[in-house]
Backbone as CSV, one residue per row, in Angstrom:
resi,resn,N_x,N_y,N_z,CA_x,CA_y,CA_z,C_x,C_y,C_z
1,MET,5.606,-5.164,14.612,5.190,-5.250,15.988,3.670,-5.386,16.038
2,PRO,3.165,-6.263,16.860,1.709,-6.434,16.981,1.012,-5.116,17.304
3,ASN,-0.212,-4.999,16.842,-1.076,-3.827,17.015,-0.683,-2.634,16.162
4,GLU,0.357,-2.734,15.366,0.725,-1.627,14.474,-0.346,-1.502,13.392
5,PRO,-0.718,-0.282,13.036,-1.729,-0.091,11.990,-1.131,-0.224,10.589
6,ILE,-1.816,-0.996,9.751,-1.377,-1.241,8.384,-2.559,-1.021,7.451
7,LEU,-2.298,-0.371,6.324,-3.294,-0.192,5.276,-2.852,-0.975,4.052
8,ILE,-3.748,-1.812,3.539,-3.486,-2.574,2.320,-4.312,-1.947,1.198
9,VAL,-3.655,-1.589,0.107,-4.339,-0.998,-1.047,-4.166,-1.945,-2.227
10,ASP,-5.276,-2.561,-2.644,-5.232,-3.543,-3.730,-6.631,-3.671,-4.309
11,ASP,-6.745,-3.735,-5.617,-8.062,-3.854,-6.248,-8.529,-5.300,-6.396
12,ASN,-7.674,-6.254,-6.066,-8.028,-7.666,-6.182,-8.560,-8.164,-4.829
13,PRO,-9.850,-8.535,-4.760,-10.449,-8.955,-3.488,-9.744,-10.155,-2.839
14,MET,-9.259,-11.085,-3.652,-8.569,-12.253,-3.090,-7.238,-11.851,-2.449
15,ASN,-6.504,-10.954,-3.102,-5.248,-10.465,-2.518,-5.513,-9.747,-1.201
16,LEU,-6.531,-8.893,-1.193,-6.876,-8.160,0.021,-7.185,-9.117,1.166
17,LYS,-7.993,-10.105,0.868,-8.414,-11.062,1.885,-7.208,-11.836,2.440
18,LEU,-6.353,-12.326,1.554,-5.180,-13.091,1.963,-4.231,-12.238,2.796
19,GLU,-3.877,-11.068,2.286,-2.934,-10.200,2.984,-3.489,-9.782,4.343
20,LYS,-4.777,-9.441,4.384,-5.401,-9.035,5.644,-5.375,-10.175,6.657
21,ARG,-5.743,-11.365,6.239,-5.739,-12.520,7.156,-4.344,-12.813,7.700
22,LEU,-3.353,-12.766,6.828,-1.978,-13.029,7.269,-1.532,-12.019,8.318
23,LEU,-1.832,-10.767,8.080,-1.397,-9.716,9.011,-2.210,-9.720,10.301
24,GLU,-3.511,-9.949,10.201,-4.329,-10.016,11.414,-3.943,-11.209,12.281
25,ALA,-3.519,-12.297,11.666,-3.060,-13.462,12.425,-1.827,-13.122,13.265
26,GLU,-1.098,-12.105,12.836,0.084,-11.642,13.580,-0.252,-10.465,14.490
27,GLN,-1.547,-10.205,14.662,-2.049,-9.186,15.595,-1.909,-7.747,15.112
28,TYR,-1.784,-7.525,13.801,-1.738,-6.161,13.291,-3.150,-5.617,13.144
29,GLN,-3.289,-4.313,13.242,-4.550,-3.626,13.007,-4.581,-3.293,11.516
30,VAL,-5.489,-3.900,10.756,-5.459,-3.805,9.294,-6.753,-3.227,8.736
31,LEU,-6.597,-2.237,7.861,-7.706,-1.742,7.055,-7.326,-1.952,5.592
32,THR,-8.345,-1.988,4.725,-8.091,-2.217,3.302,-8.795,-1.160,2.453
33,ALA,-8.208,-0.922,1.288,-8.797,-0.010,0.301,-8.605,-0.630,-1.073
34,ARG,-9.561,-0.384,-1.968,-9.501,-0.960,-3.309,-9.055,0.012,-4.380
35,ASN,-8.926,1.290,-4.038,-8.525,2.290,-5.029,-8.022,3.543,-4.315
36,ALA,-7.612,4.520,-5.089,-7.045,5.747,-4.524,-8.073,6.526,-3.706
37,GLU,-9.284,6.613,-4.208,-10.316,7.371,-3.503,-10.578,6.795,-2.123
38,GLU,-10.730,5.477,-2.034,-10.933,4.821,-0.734,-9.736,5.060,0.177
39,THR,-8.553,4.961,-0.388,-7.332,5.155,0.387,-7.312,6.546,1.012
40,LEU,-7.594,7.554,0.227,-7.565,8.927,0.724,-8.633,9.163,1.796
41,ARG,-9.803,8.554,1.639,-10.847,8.670,2.672,-10.397,8.014,3.974
42,ILE,-9.822,6.835,3.867,-9.367,6.115,5.060,-8.282,6.903,5.792
43,LEU,-7.389,7.509,5.043,-6.285,8.243,5.661,-6.738,9.517,6.373
44,GLU,-7.989,9.905,6.209,-8.520,11.041,6.958,-8.692,10.702,8.434
45,TYR,-8.873,9.407,8.768,-9.087,9.020,10.159,-8.159,7.895,10.646
46,PHE,-7.387,7.314,9.771,-6.528,6.179,10.111,-5.090,6.547,9.775
47,SER,-4.187,6.322,10.707,-2.770,6.664,10.510,-1.925,5.395,10.510
48,PRO,-1.756,4.795,9.354,-0.985,3.553,9.303,0.510,3.804,9.467
49,ARG,1.166,2.817,9.984,2.630,2.850,10.052,3.207,2.319,8.739
50,LEU,2.417,1.434,8.077,2.835,0.786,6.838,1.668,0.778,5.860
51,VAL,1.961,1.053,4.588,0.988,0.902,3.507,1.563,-0.118,2.531
52,LEU,0.788,-1.166,2.270,1.136,-2.139,1.234,0.364,-1.712,-0.006
53,MET,1.073,-1.208,-0.995,0.476,-0.561,-2.159,0.607,-1.431,-3.403
54,ASP,-0.537,-1.737,-4.020,-0.523,-2.451,-5.288,-0.056,-1.504,-6.392
55,PHE,0.711,-2.022,-7.317,1.223,-1.229,-8.433,0.090,-0.831,-9.376
56,GLN,-0.722,-1.814,-9.760,-1.805,-1.604,-10.724,-3.116,-1.392,-9.971
57,LEU,-3.648,-0.186,-10.034,-4.940,0.136,-9.434,-5.804,0.797,-10.499
58,PRO,-7.125,0.687,-10.382,-7.985,1.397,-11.328,-7.905,2.902,-11.077
59,GLY,-7.974,3.679,-12.114,-7.872,5.130,-11.943,-6.433,5.510,-11.640
60,LEU,-6.237,6.169,-10.530,-4.905,6.564,-10.087,-4.129,5.309,-9.700
61,ASP,-3.012,5.023,-10.378,-2.273,3.791,-10.078,-1.446,3.943,-8.800
62,GLY,-0.813,2.868,-8.392,-0.044,2.857,-7.157,1.102,3.851,-7.136
63,LEU,1.733,4.085,-8.274,2.821,5.063,-8.336,2.304,6.478,-8.095
64,GLU,1.222,6.844,-8.788,0.660,8.185,-8.631,0.082,8.381,-7.232
65,LEU,-0.544,7.345,-6.700,-1.090,7.436,-5.347,0.034,7.611,-4.325
66,THR,1.123,6.895,-4.516,2.272,7.049,-3.620,2.797,8.484,-3.665
67,LYS,2.934,9.040,-4.854,3.392,10.433,-4.985,2.451,11.377,-4.240
68,LYS,1.155,11.136,-4.393,0.158,11.976,-3.731,0.274,11.859,-2.209
69,LEU,0.470,10.649,-1.720,0.621,10.456,-0.275,1.863,11.155,0.246
70,ARG,2.935,11.096,-0.507,4.196,11.722,-0.091,4.119,13.250,-0.077
71,GLU,3.180,13.822,-0.820,3.003,15.278,-0.816,2.455,15.779,0.513
72,ASN,1.754,14.924,1.234,1.144,15.299,2.509,2.148,15.062,3.635
73,PRO,2.528,16.101,4.374,3.508,15.947,5.452,3.108,14.909,6.505
74,GLN,1.815,14.682,6.686,1.356,13.687,7.659,1.770,12.268,7.274
75,ASN,2.023,12.043,5.998,2.349,10.695,5.520,3.837,10.468,5.321
76,ARG,4.643,11.448,5.611,6.073,11.313,5.339,6.735,10.209,6.158
77,GLY,6.247,9.946,7.352,6.834,8.895,8.181,6.261,7.510,7.924
78,VAL,5.277,7.432,7.049,4.636,6.151,6.733,5.532,5.372,5.776
79,VAL,5.737,4.104,6.082,6.503,3.231,5.187,5.543,2.734,4.105
80,ILE,5.925,2.917,2.847,5.106,2.436,1.723,5.894,1.363,0.996
81,LEU,5.284,0.186,0.930,5.899,-0.958,0.276,5.070,-1.302,-0.958
82,MET,5.673,-1.215,-2.131,4.989,-1.515,-3.388,4.954,-3.028,-3.588
83,LEU,3.754,-3.539,-3.875,3.567,-4.959,-4.191,3.061,-5.063,-5.617
84,THR,3.614,-5.982,-6.373,3.164,-6.126,-7.760,3.326,-7.552,-8.257
85,SER,2.433,-7.931,-9.135,2.586,-9.218,-9.818,3.185,-8.999,-11.202
86,TYR,3.318,-7.741,-11.605,3.913,-7.376,-12.892,5.330,-6.875,-12.640
87,ASP,6.272,-7.773,-12.611,7.649,-7.392,-12.302,8.416,-7.139,-13.591
88,GLN,8.246,-5.938,-14.125,8.934,-5.557,-15.351,10.237,-4.834,-15.017
89,GLN,11.172,-4.918,-15.912,12.430,-4.219,-15.707,12.159,-2.726,-15.532
90,GLY,12.729,-2.144,-14.507,12.561,-0.724,-14.237,11.438,-0.396,-13.279
91,ASP,10.560,-1.358,-12.979,9.443,-1.085,-12.070,9.904,-0.736,-10.659
92,GLU,10.913,-1.427,-10.182,11.400,-1.138,-8.830,11.948,0.287,-8.759
93,ALA,12.676,0.706,-9.774,13.209,2.073,-9.810,12.067,3.088,-9.860
94,LYS,11.013,2.793,-10.625,9.854,3.681,-10.689,9.194,3.812,-9.322
95,ALA,9.087,2.680,-8.625,8.472,2.685,-7.294,9.291,3.535,-6.325
96,LYS,10.577,3.374,-6.343,11.460,4.150,-5.458,11.378,5.640,-5.799
97,THR,11.370,5.968,-7.084,11.270,7.365,-7.513,9.950,7.977,-7.063
98,ALA,8.888,7.192,-7.067,7.575,7.676,-6.639,7.511,7.917,-5.134
99,GLY,8.436,7.298,-4.395,8.454,7.503,-2.948,8.278,6.249,-2.129
100,CYS,8.294,5.089,-2.773,8.167,3.830,-2.025,9.460,3.516,-1.283
101,ASP,9.302,2.902,-0.144,10.452,2.509,0.672,10.953,1.115,0.328
102,GLY,10.121,0.336,-0.332,10.502,-1.020,-0.709,9.628,-1.532,-1.833
103,TYR,9.982,-2.718,-2.347,9.327,-3.278,-3.524,9.341,-4.793,-3.402
104,LEU,8.171,-5.421,-3.482,8.053,-6.871,-3.436,7.171,-7.353,-4.573
105,THR,7.500,-8.526,-5.098,6.662,-9.121,-6.123,5.708,-10.120,-5.484
106,LYS,4.533,-10.258,-6.098,3.538,-11.232,-5.659,3.801,-12.535,-6.391
107,PRO,3.398,-13.642,-5.897,2.684,-13.769,-4.633,3.620,-13.554,-3.444
108,ILE,2.995,-13.063,-2.378,3.793,-12.782,-1.179,4.041,-14.044,-0.396
């Protein structure tokens, strides 16, 4: 739905730019983060309905960050969709176990 808040977490600047443009063209309110630390800072003041989470992030990866987000009761209603360009066998199951609601491979 237009105006819904979305957070994109991805360390690749081109992916961030593309995903943000696509979603803003559909009238979504979009913020971006490049790593776990940025994500956690943003979530102090921004309440997304959806998080598009990259699997591979520097430092805390997307799986660990998802687990951390799920520990906070404020984030339990947030839909987290794992995005990855590394589609290895078992990755989707790992994403679901970490707390993701869905799993998509790139390119989107």
